[in-house]
Structure formats: C-alpha cells, structure tokens
VOBA-1610 file (N, C-alpha, C; in pm, whole numbers, padded with zeros to 5 digits, always signed):
BEGIN
Met+00148+03333+04630Met+00115+03247+04697Met-00047+03205+04732Glu-00110+03263+04662Glu-00249+03162+04560Glu-00234+03121+04439Glu-00141+03188+04409Glu-00074+03075+04303Glu-00051+02939+04328Asp+00050+02887+04410Asp+00096+02781+04390Asp-00036+02724+04495Leu-00178+02811+04561Leu-00305+02725+04603Leu-00368+02650+04453Ser-00371+02770+04378Ser-00459+02774+04249Ser-00364+02627+04172Ala-00238+02608+04174Ala-00192+02499+04077Ala-00219+02353+04117Ser-00190+02412+04290Ser-00233+02225+04326Ser-00367+02243+04313Ala-00424+02272+04348Ala-00528+02268+04308Ala-00602+02177+04154Asn-00527+02241+04102Asn-00551+02170+03892Asn-00449+01983+03869Ala-00368+02082+03987Ala-00321+01955+03925Ala-00438+01737+04011Thr-00389+01631+03881Thr-00420+01582+03853Thr-00369+01478+04043Pro-00486+01446+04127Pro-00420+01343+04212Pro-00339+01205+04144Ser-00253+01119+04174Ser-00165+01069+04144Ser-00284+00900+04168Pro-00271+00826+04050Pro-00347+00701+04076Pro-00282+00570+04172Glu-00467+00583+04201Glu-00411+00473+04365Glu-00401+00296+04285Pro-00255+00202+04228Pro-00262+00071+04246Pro-00436-00017+04218Cys-00477-00064+04125Cys-00592-00162+04162Cys-00572-00253+04291Pro-00687-00301+04312Pro-00649-00402+04398Pro-00641-00569+04320Glu-00604-00618+04342Glu-00567-00715+04298Glu-00710-00821+04348Glu-00710-00922+04221Glu-00853-00990+04236Glu-00897-01097+04397Asp-00981-01136+04437Asp-00986-01221+04508Asp-01055-01363+04444Gln-01056-01406+04523Gln-01166-01592+04424Gln-01299-01490+04482Ser-01398-01465+04565Ser-01520-01399+04503Ser-01535-01394+04396Glu-01443-01277+04342Glu-01504-01195+04242Glu-01443-01321+04145Arg-01338-01430+04190Arg-01264-01492+04004Arg-01402-01544+03973Ala-01531-01635+04062Ala-01624-01733+04068Ala-01688-01590+04011Ala-01753-01539+04070Ala-01858-01458+04008Ala-01836-01400+03843Leu-01769-01342+03843Leu-01701-01350+03684Leu-01734-01443+03652Ala-01704-01553+03680Ala-01708-01720+03612Ala-01836-01785+03571Ala-01908-01701+03707Ala-02103-01727+03680Ala-02102-01612+03549Leu-02094-01471+03595Leu-02132-01448+03465Leu-02103-01465+03333Ser-02015-01490+03371Ser-01962-01577+03205Ser-02071-01701+03171Phe-02105-01745+03226Phe-02106-01850+03180Phe-02308-01819+03182Trp-02390-01776+03243Trp-02490-01678+03240Trp-02451-01634+03093Gly-02366-01498+03069Gly-02434-01421+02957Gly-02338-01479+02905Glu-02263-01554+02829Glu-02179-01576+02771Glu-02252-01728+02712Gly-02281-01802+02775Gly-02337-01934+02745Gly-02486-01946+02733Val-02566-01941+02792Val-02673-01953+02852Val-02828-01855+02792Phe-02781-01736+02812Phe-02816-01615+02732Phe-02803-01616+02561Met-02702-01635+02520Met-02631-01649+02432Met-02692-01726+02267Leu-02734-01856+02425Leu-02802-02015+02364Leu-02955-01956+02277Leu-02979-01916+02433Leu-03120-01836+02433Leu-03171-01738+02273Ile-03072-01658+02307Ile-03110-01570+02218Ile-03052-01645+02033Cys-02981-01733+02049Cys-02946-01800+01903Cys-03022-01888+01833Ser-03100-01953+01950Ser-03219-02040+01938Ser-03323-01986+01857Ala-03323-01882+01902Ala-03497-01765+01877Ala-03431-01702+01782Gly-03348-01694+01684Gly-03333-01598+01601Gly-03337-01755+01502Leu-03273-01895+01522Leu-03303-01952+01383Leu-03435-02056+01389Ala-03484-02009+01480Ala-03645-02061+01500Ala-03751-01971+01408Gly-03681-01876+01409Gly-03796-01735+01355Gly-03684-01766+01181Asn-03591-01800+01157Asn-03580-01849+01022Asn-03603-01939+00972Cys-03658-02022+01064Cys-03655-02145+00993Cys-03873-02108+00993Ala-03892-02010+01073Ala-04029-02036+01084Ala-04051-01921+00918Ala-03993-01853+00850Ala-03997-01760+00779Ala-03963-01805+00658Val-03915-01940+00655Val-03894-01980+00467Val-04046-02023+00462Pro-04120-02122+00464Pro-04257-02128+00420Pro-04351-02013+00398Val-04320-01907+00491Val-04355-01735+00455Val-04365-01669+00338Leu-04202-01713+00311Leu-04123-01648+00166Leu-04140-01738+00050Leu-04200-01865+00064Leu-04212-01958-00016Leu-04337-01952-00041Ser-04398-01944+00038Ser-04601-01920-00029Ser-04596-01864-00147Arg-04744-01884-00242Arg-04747-01824-00346Arg-04747-01710-00372Lys-04831-01633-00254Lys-04854-01468-00264Lys-04746-01407-00202Met-04602-01458-00149Met-04496-01402-00147Met-04419-01482-00230Ala-04453-01477-00351Ala-04389-01514-00450Ala-04311-01329-00522Ser-04192-01372-00521Ser-04102-01298-00622Ser-03959-01343-00584Thr-03851-01236-00646Thr-03735-01339-00668Thr-03701-01291-00547Phe-03676-01162-00517Phe-03628-01095-00359Phe-03661-01189-00267Asn-03781-01210-00238Asn-03800-01305-00157Asn-03740-01514-00141Arg-03728-01525-00279Arg-03638-01667-00266Arg-03487-01660-00293Leu-03440-01522-00331Leu-03275-01478-00255Leu-03321-01475-00155Leu-03395-01398-00014Leu-03372-01418+00096Leu-03328-01558+00130Val-03454-01659+00107Val-03483-01827+00151Val-03311-01899+00117Arg-03252-01843+00015Arg-03165-01918-00016Arg-03019-01821+00113Glu-03071-01718+00126Glu-02966-01613+00171Glu-02919-01719+00349Asn-03078-01711+00364Asn-03130-01797+00476Asn-03088-01950+00519Ala-03084-02037+00393Ala-03087-02176+00439Ala-02871-02131+00409Leu-02765-02079+00378Leu-02645-02040+00348Leu-02558-01971+00506Ser-02723-01889+00564Ser-02634-01896+00687Ser-02652-01969+00806His-02663-02088+00782His-02705-02147+00913His-02539-02258+00856Phe-02489-02247+00776Phe-02380-02288+00708Phe-02280-02273+00795
//
C-alpha cells in the first residue's frame, strides 16, 4: 500500500489548459508593444546615433590621428546606411 502512495506522490499532475485571452489582455499587450518596441527602441537608437555622430570629430582630431581611428570613423559612417 505504501508503494501505491509513493507512486502517486511522484506522478505529475496533468496540465491545465491555458485560458483564452480577453480584450483587456490584448489591449495591454498592444500598449506594451507600442511603448517597448516603438518609443523605447527609438530612444535607445537615437542615443546611439547621436553618440556615434559625436565620436567622429573626436576620432578625427589631430591628437587621435591613427589608422585604427580612421577605420573606426569609416565603419561608423557605413553602419548608418
């Protein structure tokens, strides 16, 4: 009898079916998609673009003149296309 109890204790319960989405959940996901993929992504990309543009004059200055820095500037310019 103890064997039967231990076997049932180790058994995995059958999974319950997922509930259907309602309109409020769809609206929340749409709002999250707008803010996450739209606004937040635009802010991050704009900050990166501004940082890359600000790096060009620094890398082309006489104090920073090197072949590697010129390659960085060219790569920076090509990455915007």
